[in-house]
TIBALUM-765782 format. One line per 4 residues: number of its first residue (from 0); their letters; for each residue z, y, x of N, C-alpha, C. Coordinates in steps of 0.05 Angstrom, whole numbers, plus 5000, padded with zeros to 4 digits. Layout:
# TIBALUM-765782
NUM	A	Z Y X Z Y X Z Y X  ... $
This chain:
# TIBALUM-765782
0	XXXX	4999 4976 5016 5001 5000 4999 4998 5025 5019  4991 5046 5006 4986 5072 5020 5012 5089 5016  5018 5107 5033 5036 5129 5026 5066 5116 5028  5069 5095 5035 5096 5084 5036 5115 5089 5059 $
4	XXXX	5104 5103 5079 5117 5111 5102 5116 5145 5104  5106 5159 5082 5107 5187 5084 5136 5198 5083  5139 5219 5099 5169 5233 5099 5171 5249 5070  5195 5253 5065 5203 5270 5042 5196 5298 5048 $
8	XXXX	5188 5314 5028 5182 5342 5034 5202 5355 5047  5198 5378 5063 5218 5394 5078 5227 5417 5056  5214 5419 5034 5223 5442 5014 5251 5435 5003  5270 5454 5003 5296 5451 4990 5293 5444 4962 $
12	XXXX	5300 5417 4954 5304 5410 4928 5328 5413 4913  5349 5428 4929 5372 5430 4916 5388 5409 4904  5388 5387 4920 5398 5363 4916 5427 5355 4925  5442 5341 4910 5466 5328 4917 5467 5299 4903 $
16	XXXX	5472 5280 4915 5473 5253 4897 5502 5240 4905  5505 5224 4885 5531 5207 4889 5528 5183 4908  5547 5174 4918 5548 5153 4940 5536 5131 4928  5518 5115 4942 5509 5091 4928 5530 5070 4922 $
20	XXXX	5525 5057 4902 5546 5036 4893 5527 5014 4877  5535 4992 4887 5519 4968 4876 5534 4948 4858  5556 4961 4849 5577 4946 4832 5566 4952 4802  5564 4926 4791 5554 4925 4764 5568 4944 4742 $
24	XXXX	5557 4957 4722 5569 4974 4701 5558 4963 4677  5571 4967 4655 5562 4961 4628 5553 4989 4611  5560 5013 4622 5557 5036 4608 5539 5055 4627  5519 5065 4618 5504 5085 4631 5522 5112 4633 $
28	XXXX	5523 5125 4654 5536 5153 4656 5520 5173 4638  5534 5194 4625 5523 5214 4611 5514 5234 4634  5493 5249 4626 5483 5268 4642 5465 5291 4628  5456 5314 4641 5439 5332 4630 5411 5318 4621 $
32	XXXX	5403 5303 4641 5373 5291 4640 5375 5262 4647  5359 5248 4633 5357 5218 4638 5326 5213 4641  5319 5205 4667 5295 5201 4676 5289 5171 4676  5270 5161 4660 5265 5131 4661 5238 5125 4669 $
36	XXXX	5235 5105 4687 5208 5095 4692 5209 5064 4693  5184 5051 4702 5186 5020 4700 5177 5006 4723  5158 5013 4738 5150 4998 4757 5162 5004 4783  5161 4987 4804 5173 4989 4826 5161 5013 4845 $
40	XXXX	5136 5020 4841 5124 5041 4857 5136 5068 4844  5136 5070 4816 5146 5094 4805 5179 5098 4811  5190 5075 4812 5222 5080 4822 5228 5087 4849  5208 5076 4864 5206 5085 4893 5201 5116 4897 $
44	XXXX	5183 5125 4879 5177 5154 4878 5206 5169 4870  5220 5162 4853 5244 5174 4839 5264 5175 4863  5265 5152 4877 5287 5145 4896 5282 5164 4918  5254 5170 4928 5244 5183 4948 5249 5216 4943 $
48	XXXX	5245 5223 4920 5249 5254 4912 5275 5260 4908  5290 5244 4892 5317 5251 4879 5341 5237 4897  5334 5216 4915 5354 5206 4930 5366 5217 4954  5352 5239 4964 5363 5256 4988 5366 5234 5009 $
52	XXXX	5348 5213 5014 5347 5199 5037 5369 5178 5034  5387 5176 5013 5410 5160 5011 5399 5134 4992  5379 5133 4976 5373 5112 4961 5345 5103 4968  5342 5078 4964 5320 5065 4967 5315 5040 4949 $
56	XXXX	5287 5040 4943 5282 5019 4921 5254 5009 4931  5254 4983 4938 5232 4967 4944 5225 4949 4919  5242 4932 4911 5240 4914 4888 5269 4912 4875  5268 4901 4849 5292 4897 4834 5313 4883 4850 $
60	XXXX	5307 4869 4870 5329 4854 4886 5332 4869 4915  5314 4887 4923 5317 4898 4945 5319 4929 4943  5346 4941 4933 5350 4966 4930 5379 4972 4933  5389 4995 4931 5417 5003 4932 5424 5015 4902 $
64	XXXX	5407 5014 4883 5416 5025 4859 5440 5009 4845  5452 5026 4826 5472 5011 4811 5462 4994 4789  5469 4968 4782 5459 4953 4759 5473 4960 4738  5457 4958 4714 5468 4964 4688 5465 4937 4669 $
68	XXXX	5486 4926 4660 5485 4905 4642 5500 4911 4619  5488 4920 4594 5502 4922 4571 5513 4902 4557  5538 4904 4548 5550 4881 4532 5536 4879 4504  5532 4853 4500 5518 4844 4472 5490 4846 4471 $
72	XXXX	5478 4852 4494 5449 4856 4493 5438 4837 4513  5419 4822 4505 5407 4805 4524 5387 4817 4542  5388 4811 4569 5369 4823 4586 5340 4812 4586  5321 4824 4596 5296 4811 4596 5295 4784 4609 $
76	XXXX	5278 4769 4604 5275 4743 4615 5266 4744 4643  5279 4729 4663 5278 4730 4693 5290 4754 4705  5306 4771 4690 5319 4794 4699 5349 4789 4699  5366 4795 4719 5394 4793 4715 5404 4818 4701 $
80	XXXX	5390 4842 4702 5404 4868 4690 5386 4881 4672  5394 4898 4654 5378 4914 4635 5364 4936 4650  5375 4943 4672 5365 4970 4685 5381 4971 4708  5370 4991 4728 5385 4999 4754 5381 5030 4759 $
84	XXXX	5402 5042 4766 5402 5068 4769 5418 5081 4790  5415 5109 4793 5434 5126 4808 5433 5152 4797  5452 5171 4806 5458 5193 4794 5453 5214 4814  5441 5238 4808 5435 5260 4826 5438 5288 4809 $
88	XXXX	5446 5306 4826 5451 5335 4816 5429 5350 4825  5412 5366 4809 5392 5384 4819 5399 5410 4811  5403 5426 4830 5410 5458 4823 5431 5459 4801  5449 5440 4803 5475 5444 4784 5467 5427 4758 $
92	XXXX	5443 5413 4754 5439 5400 4733 5439 5369 4736  5457 5351 4725 5458 5323 4727 5433 5309 4719  5427 5289 4736 5401 5271 4727 5408 5242 4733  5404 5223 4712 5408 5194 4717 5377 5188 4724 $
96	XXXX	5372 5175 4744 5345 5161 4751 5347 5131 4747  5330 5121 4727 5338 5094 4717 5312 5078 4716  5312 5055 4727 5287 5037 4727 5294 5015 4705  5278 5015 4686 5284 5001 4660 5271 4972 4667 $
100	XXXX	5286 4953 4662 5272 4923 4663 5259 4916 4635  5264 4930 4615 5250 4928 4592 5226 4944 4589  5202 4928 4582 5176 4943 4580 5171 4943 4549  5170 4968 4538 5171 4968 4511 5143 4953 4497 $
104	XXXX	5123 4951 4510 5099 4938 4496 5104 4909 4502  5121 4899 4517 5124 4873 4521 5153 4859 4501  5172 4876 4506 5199 4869 4492 5206 4892 4475  5191 4895 4452 5188 4919 4436 5216 4922 4420 $
108	XXXX	5228 4902 4408 5248 4905 4391 5274 4910 4409  5276 4893 4430 5298 4895 4450 5302 4923 4460  5276 4932 4470 5270 4958 4484 5282 4979 4465  5277 4977 4437 5288 4998 4416 5318 4995 4416 $
112	XXXX	5328 4973 4419 5359 4971 4417 5370 4985 4441  5359 4977 4463 5366 4988 4493 5368 5019 4488  5345 5032 4480 5343 5063 4476 5364 5073 4458  5366 5058 4436 5387 5065 4418 5416 5067 4429 $
116	XXXX	5422 5047 4443 5449 5045 4457 5453 5066 4478  5432 5072 4495 5437 5089 4515 5436 5120 4510  5416 5122 4492 5414 5155 4483 5436 5166 4467  5451 5149 4453 5472 5159 4437 5464 5167 4410 $
120	XXXX	5481 5177 4395 5473 5187 4366 5458 5215 4366  5445 5220 4343 5430 5245 4346 5448 5270 4343  5472 5266 4332 5494 5289 4332 5508 5291 4357  5510 5269 4374 5522 5273 4398 5509 5257 4418 $
124	XXXX	5485 5263 4430 5472 5252 4448 5482 5248 4476  5476 5226 4491 5490 5225 4514 5472 5244 4539  5450 5254 4529 5431 5270 4546 5418 5288 4533  5414 5311 4547 5401 5335 4535 5371 5329 4533 $
128	XXXX	5361 5314 4552 5334 5313 4553 5327 5283 4562  5304 5269 4553 5298 5241 4560 5270 5245 4574  5266 5236 4598 5239 5242 4608 5227 5213 4618  5206 5204 4605 5196 5180 4612 5173 5185 4636 $
132	XXXX	5174 5175 4656 5152 5176 4677 5140 5151 4686  5114 5152 4685 5100 5126 4689 5070 5132 4696  5056 5111 4692 5026 5112 4703 5008 5112 4678  4987 5122 4682 4965 5126 4659 4936 5121 4672 $
136	XXXX	4920 5110 4654 4892 5106 4660 4878 5134 4652  4862 5145 4669 4849 5169 4664 4828 5171 4644  4828 5188 4628 4799 5189 4611 4784 5210 4615  4793 5228 4633 4779 5254 4637 4765 5252 4665 $
140	XXXX	4742 5261 4671 4727 5259 4692 4741 5277 4718  4753 5301 4702 4764 5320 4721 4793 5309 4733  4804 5290 4723 4826 5277 4730 4822 5253 4754  4839 5252 4772 4835 5231 4791 4863 5221 4800 $
144	XXXX	4861 5200 4814 4886 5186 4822 4900 5208 4838  4928 5212 4835 4944 5228 4849 4950 5251 4829  4937 5257 4811 4941 5281 4792 4964 5270 4771  4976 5291 4757 4997 5282 4741 4994 5300 4718 $
148	XXXX	5001 5291 4693 5000 5302 4665 5025 5304 4652  5031 5323 4640 5056 5328 4626 5053 5336 4594  5064 5322 4579 5058 5328 4552 5087 5319 4532  5088 5330 4510 5110 5326 4493 5101 5308 4471 $
152	XXXX	5077 5298 4467 5063 5285 4447 5060 5254 4454  5064 5238 4430 5057 5208 4439 5043 5199 4412  5029 5181 4413 5017 5163 4392 5007 5138 4404  5004 5118 4382 4992 5093 4392 4962 5096 4394 $
156	XXXX	4948 5079 4409 4919 5084 4416 4903 5061 4400  4881 5058 4412 4863 5043 4395 4862 5012 4401  4882 5003 4416 4885 4976 4423 4906 4962 4398  4917 4981 4383 4935 4970 4362 4920 4972 4333 $
160	XXXX	4934 4957 4315 4919 4963 4287 4919 4988 4273  4903 4999 4255 4896 5022 4247 4923 5039 4235  4940 5022 4223 4964 5035 4213 4982 5043 4235  4984 5031 4257 5000 5038 4280 4987 5065 4294 $
164	XXXX	4961 5065 4292 4950 5089 4305 4957 5116 4291  4970 5114 4268 4976 5140 4256 5006 5152 4265  5019 5136 4280 5045 5150 4290 5041 5171 4311  5051 5196 4305 5050 5220 4319 5078 5231 4323 $
168	XXXX	5086 5234 4348 5114 5244 4354 5114 5268 4371  5124 5288 4364 5127 5314 4382 5153 5315 4389  5158 5317 4418 5183 5318 4432 5192 5345 4435  5204 5348 4461 5215 5375 4469 5194 5397 4464 $
172	XXXX	5203 5416 4453 5186 5438 4444 5175 5455 4467  5190 5464 4485 5184 5481 4507 5178 5462 4533  5154 5456 4534 5146 5437 4560 5148 5451 4586  5141 5479 4583 5140 5492 4613 5166 5501 4617 $
176	XXXX	5187 5503 4600 5213 5512 4612 5212 5543 4617  5234 5550 4632 5236 5578 4640 5246 5582 4669  5256 5606 4673 5267 5610 4697 5249 5603 4724  5225 5613 4724 5204 5603 4745 5210 5617 4772 $
180	XXXX	5202 5606 4792 5204 5620 4822 5190 5640 4824  5198 5661 4839 5184 5684 4843 5154 5682 4853  5132 5693 4835 5104 5689 4841 5094 5668 4825  5104 5655 4807 5095 5631 4794 5102 5634 4764 $
184	XXXX	5085 5623 4748 5091 5627 4719 5108 5604 4711  5108 5584 4725 5127 5561 4719 5131 5542 4745  5152 5521 4739 5159 5506 4762 5135 5485 4769  5119 5477 4746 5099 5458 4755 5077 5469 4776 $
188	XXXX	5072 5497 4771 5051 5508 4789 5063 5514 4815  5089 5513 4819 5105 5518 4844 5102 5493 4855  5108 5469 4846 5108 5442 4857 5079 5437 4868  5060 5444 4848 5033 5435 4857 5024 5450 4884 $
192	XXXX	5032 5475 4885 5021 5493 4906 5040 5493 4932  5066 5487 4931 5086 5491 4950 5091 5462 4960  5091 5439 4946 5094 5417 4954 5073 5394 4953  5059 5391 4931 5037 5371 4932 5013 5379 4948 $
196	XXXX	5006 5404 4948 4980 5413 4960 4987 5412 4993  5011 5416 5001 5019 5415 5026 5027 5389 5037  5029 5367 5024 5035 5344 5035 5013 5329 5046  5014 5335 5073 4991 5322 5089 4989 5294 5089 $
200	XXXX	5010 5279 5089 5010 5253 5086 4999 5242 5063  5008 5249 5038 4996 5240 5016 4967 5248 5009  4961 5273 5017 4935 5284 5013 4914 5269 5030  4923 5265 5054 4901 5253 5071 4899 5223 5065 $
204	XXXX	4918 5212 5055 4916 5183 5049 4897 5180 5024  4902 5196 5004 4889 5197 4979 4858 5201 4982  4850 5212 5005 4824 5223 5009 4810 5201 5028  4822 5179 5033 4812 5156 5047 4790 5141 5031 $
208	XXXX	4771 5127 5038 4752 5111 5024 4768 5096 5000  4759 5099 4977 4770 5083 4951 4790 5101 4940  4797 5125 4948 4819 5141 4938 4806 5160 4920  4813 5190 4923 4802 5209 4905 4772 5211 4914 $
212	XXXX	4760 5222 4894 4733 5231 4900 4728 5253 4920  4710 5254 4935 4704 5278 4954 4706 5302 4940  4695 5302 4916 4689 5330 4901 4718 5337 4885  4739 5321 4885 4764 5327 4874 4779 5346 4889 $
216	XXXX	4792 5366 4877 4809 5382 4891 4837 5368 4896  4853 5381 4913 4879 5366 4917 4895 5360 4889  4913 5341 4892 4927 5335 4867 4939 5358 4853  4943 5358 4828 4961 5378 4813 4971 5368 4789 $
220	XXXX	4989 5382 4778 5002 5375 4754 4991 5391 4733  4981 5375 4712 4969 5389 4688 4987 5388 4663  4985 5408 4647 5008 5409 4627 4997 5425 4602  5005 5416 4579 4997 5434 4552 5016 5419 4532 $
224	XXXX	5027 5440 4516 5047 5425 4497 5034 5408 4479  5012 5414 4469 4997 5395 4449 4970 5400 4448  4956 5385 4430 4924 5390 4427 4909 5371 4444  4885 5377 4440 4863 5360 4457 4862 5373 4485 $
228	XXXX	4868 5362 4506 4868 5372 4531 4872 5352 4552  4874 5358 4576 4878 5341 4598 4903 5326 4597  4919 5331 4578 4945 5313 4575 4939 5291 4558  4916 5283 4550 4906 5260 4534 4902 5240 4556 $
232	XXXX	4917 5218 4557 4914 5199 4575 4919 5170 4562  4912 5149 4573 4920 5122 4562 4943 5112 4578  4966 5106 4569 4987 5095 4584 4990 5068 4590  4965 5059 4597 4965 5030 4608 4962 5037 4638 $
236	XXXX	4965 5018 4654 4963 5023 4682 4938 5032 4691  4916 5024 4674 4891 5035 4681 4872 5032 4656  4851 5046 4656 4834 5041 4634 4817 5013 4633  4821 4997 4613 4810 4971 4610 4783 4972 4607 $
240	XXXX	4768 4950 4610 4737 4949 4602 4733 4951 4572  4752 4941 4557 4747 4946 4527 4753 4974 4519  4768 4988 4535 4774 5018 4528 4751 5035 4535  4737 5028 4556 4714 5045 4565 4697 5054 4544 $
244	XXXX	4692 5038 4529 4673 5045 4506 4684 5062 4485  4711 5069 4486 4725 5086 4468 4733 5112 4478  4725 5120 4502 4732 5140 4519 4727 5167 4499  4706 5168 4489 4695 5192 4475 4713 5198 4450 $
248	XXXX	4723 5173 4438 4744 5178 4415 4772 5185 4426  4778 5169 4447 4807 5176 4461 4807 5207 4466  4787 5218 4476 4789 5247 4484 4795 5267 4457  4791 5255 4433 4794 5273 4410 4822 5268 4397 $
252	XXXX	4837 5251 4406 4861 5242 4390 4884 5260 4396  4887 5271 4418 4908 5294 4423 4935 5285 4430  4940 5268 4443 4968 5258 4450 4972 5236 4472  4992 5233 4484 4995 5210 4503 4991 5185 4488 $
256	XXXX	4976 5165 4497 4969 5142 4482 4982 5115 4489  4984 5100 4472 4991 5069 4474 5015 5066 4493  5017 5040 4495 5040 5028 4513 5068 5042 4512  5082 5043 4535 5109 5050 4535 5116 5077 4523 $
260	XXXX	5104 5098 4526 5110 5126 4516 5113 5127 4485  5093 5112 4471 5089 5115 4442 5114 5097 4431  5119 5074 4442 5142 5057 4433 5170 5073 4437  5172 5086 4458 5195 5103 4463 5198 5126 4446 $
264	XXXX	5175 5138 4441 5174 5162 4421 5183 5151 4395  5175 5127 4385 5183 5116 4359 5212 5114 4358  5222 5101 4376 5254 5100 4376 5265 5130 4375  5256 5150 4390 5267 5174 4389 5265 5184 4364 $
268	XXXX	5242 5183 4350 5239 5189 4322 5258 5175 4304  5261 5151 4303 5280 5138 4286 5307 5145 4288  5316 5154 4313 5348 5161 4314 5348 5194 4315  5327 5206 4313 5330 5236 4309 5334 5248 4334 $
272	XXXX	5323 5236 4358 5326 5249 4383 5299 5266 4391  5300 5289 4396 5275 5302 4394 5267 5311 4425  5283 5315 4442 5281 5324 4468 5273 5307 4487  5247 5294 4483 5235 5275 4502 5212 5287 4510 $
276	XXXX	5203 5281 4535 5178 5291 4550 5166 5268 4566  5140 5265 4569 5127 5246 4582 5111 5259 4605  5114 5244 4630 5103 5254 4657 5093 5229 4665  5062 5233 4669 5045 5209 4673 5027 5212 4699 $
280	XXXX	5029 5192 4721 5011 5193 4740 4985 5183 4735  4964 5197 4742 4934 5184 4740 4931 5164 4757  4923 5140 4748 4918 5114 4762 4888 5108 4774  4872 5123 4760 4842 5115 4764 4822 5134 4745 $
284	XXXX	4799 5134 4758 4779 5150 4742 4770 5134 4718  4762 5147 4696 4755 5133 4674 4729 5116 4680  4734 5088 4674 4710 5068 4674 4701 5069 4703  4720 5072 4725 4710 5073 4750 4704 5041 4760 $
288	XXXX	4682 5040 4775 4674 5015 4785 4694 5006 4808  4713 5022 4819 4730 5016 4841 4755 5006 4823  4758 4978 4825 4779 4965 4808 4805 4967 4820  4805 4974 4851 4831 4975 4866 4842 5002 4870 $
292	XXXX	4832 5022 4856 4840 5050 4863 4871 5053 4861  4884 5044 4835 4915 5047 4835 4929 5027 4849  4919 5002 4847 4932 4980 4863 4935 4989 4892  4918 5002 4906 4921 5013 4935 4937 5037 4937 $
296	XXXX	4933 5053 4918 4945 5083 4920 4967 5090 4901  4980 5069 4892 5002 5075 4869 5024 5093 4882  5033 5085 4904 5054 5104 4917 5048 5132 4916  5025 5138 4924 5016 5163 4930 5017 5181 4903 $
300	XXXX	5009 5166 4881 5011 5179 4857 5038 5181 4843  5057 5161 4851 5082 5160 4838 5102 5182 4849  5096 5185 4875 5114 5207 4885 5105 5232 4877  5078 5241 4869 5074 5265 4857 5085 5267 4826 $
304	XXXX	5089 5242 4813 5099 5244 4788 5127 5247 4789  5141 5237 4809 5169 5243 4813 5174 5273 4817  5156 5288 4833 5159 5316 4837 5153 5332 4811  5134 5321 4793 5136 5332 4769 5162 5332 4750 $
308	XXXX	5173 5309 4752 5200 5306 4737 5218 5326 4749  5219 5331 4776 5236 5348 4787 5232 5378 4778  5208 5386 4774 5195 5411 4764 5207 5414 4736  5207 5394 4719 5216 5394 4692 5249 5401 4691 $
312	XXXX	5260 5386 4711 5289 5392 4708 5296 5419 4720  5281 5431 4738 5287 5458 4749 5281 5477 4728  5264 5472 4708 5254 5492 4690 5271 5490 4662  5292 5472 4661 5304 5468 4636 5335 5471 4639 $
């Protein structure tokens, strides 16, 4: 894999982290933000950006995260725990970074129960904001591996029955947040220009053969609260062959589509939790003949997604 040995940015991320503990717990700590992801590469990205050099995550058995095993809830098959996490503070805001072993599209009902338990009640939630961070297949030719999209909208895509495609959920109202750094309109643009564009390791690696197109600019964070825009992606690991024929329709639907985010959004809707946001790393060009683009460059994309999570925390 590429980018696995890239150094952490030298930009001051205003971080403090708790001392690593691998002692199993049954209750997730409360915090201002809960940032959840699913794959090992995505979790590596969170550990690299938020861990201040103290946390590492290679696999579910090779890491120094705290294991979470909730009483009365069966963990996923072949997993010892429901999730693994660590806690950090960013500019005075507490953040729980969590790797979920439940995958909503695979363990749908169990995942709903998991989120119901960890989020708390609508009247007394355990977190001010829920951030789901993952990987998406790109449906726009202007997006490339290494880019990141941010949206507050979710719906099921065309891989599910017609009645399921009707679900639309709108999460956190203010995607851009406030208190931007001097010279910038928001924190996403700051991260794009001050961190991502200056990361020589990630950028040079993404531009090797099989990575980003030579015509693509350096990676960036794209955001828009709602509507048909670059925030429309398919939240599978990449665009499947069957979905390629549906690209033109996907571009008209106007929300993050299918897989993990829509299932999580449905749970948020059912319990009345609105402050959810989706941050997705682009994995591949739409219908690209290069089948190994994300397999090779997933870490480079995942670390950019983690920086976008940091930008959301800084702005709220």
